[in-house]
N, C-alpha and C positions, 0 to 999 in steps of 0.2 A: 587364304582369305575367308573370313567368317562373316557371312551376311547377317546372321542373327545378332552378332555383336555390333555390326554397323547400324542395324535398326535400333538396338538398345541404346547406342550412343545418340542416335537421332532423338529418341524419347527424352534422354537427358538434356539435349540441346533445347528441345521444345519446352521442357519444364523450366529450364533456366531462362529461356526467352519469355515465357509466360510471367515468371516472377519479375523479370526485367521490365516487362510491359506494365505490370501492376504498379511497380515502383515509379515508373515514368508517369503514369496517370495520376498517381497520388501527389508526387512531389515536383515533377518537372513541368507538366502541363500548366498548372496554375501560375507558374513563373514565366514560362516561355511561350505559352500557347500551344495548341494541338499540333499544327503543322511543323513548327520548329522543333517541338519535342520529338515528333516522329522522325524527323530528319536526323537529329542527334542520336536518336535511338538506333538508327541503322548503323552508325559508326560504333557506338558502344556495344551493340548487339554483335557486330562483326568481331569485336575483340573477345567477347564471351565465346562465340563459336570457335574462334581460333584457339583459345586457351583449352577448351574442352577437347577439341580435335587433337591438339598437340599432346595433351596428356594421355590420350587414348589410342593414338594411331598405331602404336606397336601392338596393343591388345586386339585391335581389329584385324591386324595381319594383312593389311593392304600394302604389300611390298612392291608390287609392280605399278608402274605409271598408269596403265589402263585401269587397274583396280581402284586406284586412288580417284581417278576421274569418275568411275562408275559409282563409287560410294558418294561422291559429291553430287552426282546427278540424281541418285536415289534420294538423298537428303533434300534436294531442291524440289523434286516431285512431291515428296511427303509434306514438305513445308507449305507448298502452294495449296495442296488439298486441305491441310490443316487450317491455314489462314482463311481460305474461302469458306470452308465449313464453319469455322468459328465466327466469321463475319456475318454469315447468313443466320446462324443460330442466335447471334446477338441482335438480329433485326436490322443490320445495316443493308441499305440498298446496294445492288451490284455496282452502281456508279461510285459509291463511297469506297467499296472494297478495291475496285480497279484504280482509284485515284492514287493509292499507295504505289502503284507501278508506273504511273504517268509522270515522267520527268517534267513535262510542260506544266503540270499542276504542282510541282514541287515534290512529288513522290520519289523516293530513292530506294524503294524496296527491291527494284530490279538490280540495283548495284549490290545490295545485300545478298541477293540470291546468286549473283555472279561470284561474289566472294565465297559464298558457301560451296559453290561448285568446285572451286579450286582450293578450298581450305584443307582437304586431306593431302593434296600435293604439297602445298606450302608447309603444312605441319611436318610432313615426312622429310622435306628438304631441310627444314629447321632442325628436326630431330637428328638427322644424319650428320649435321655439322657440329653437333655437340662434341666437346673435347673427349668425353668418355665413351662415345659411341663408336662401335666397330662395324656398324651396318653400312651398306653401300647407299649412295644417294638415290633419291626417288627416280632419277632419270635412267638408272640402270635396272635391268631385269629383276 
């Protein structure tokens, strides 16, 4: 298990999600509105996270189930710190930042973080089932 690689992949995810967010602001928000665009963004962002995770899971070396969950948890913590820090730097009030996590207000970010937590596990399971893969499934040591 290589923690430096796990952090490097998180930086790649953060970069991809930042580009994704900029594209959403430029092209989707004017058509759908801010809240709907952010909700759709959680779904498309989850797809981006899964793709990057799936392509890099072997490189990270998280072969054990517990390592996969630890990588996901690390990514969730780093993402929350990044999102809150970025929101504050952009001058958003705390209520606006937290609204992304409040399902009652239409915020779906919590579901996106839950997906991120399990993305390494899901990617490893998907990778292990590839026809050309000889690696054991994620549920095995």
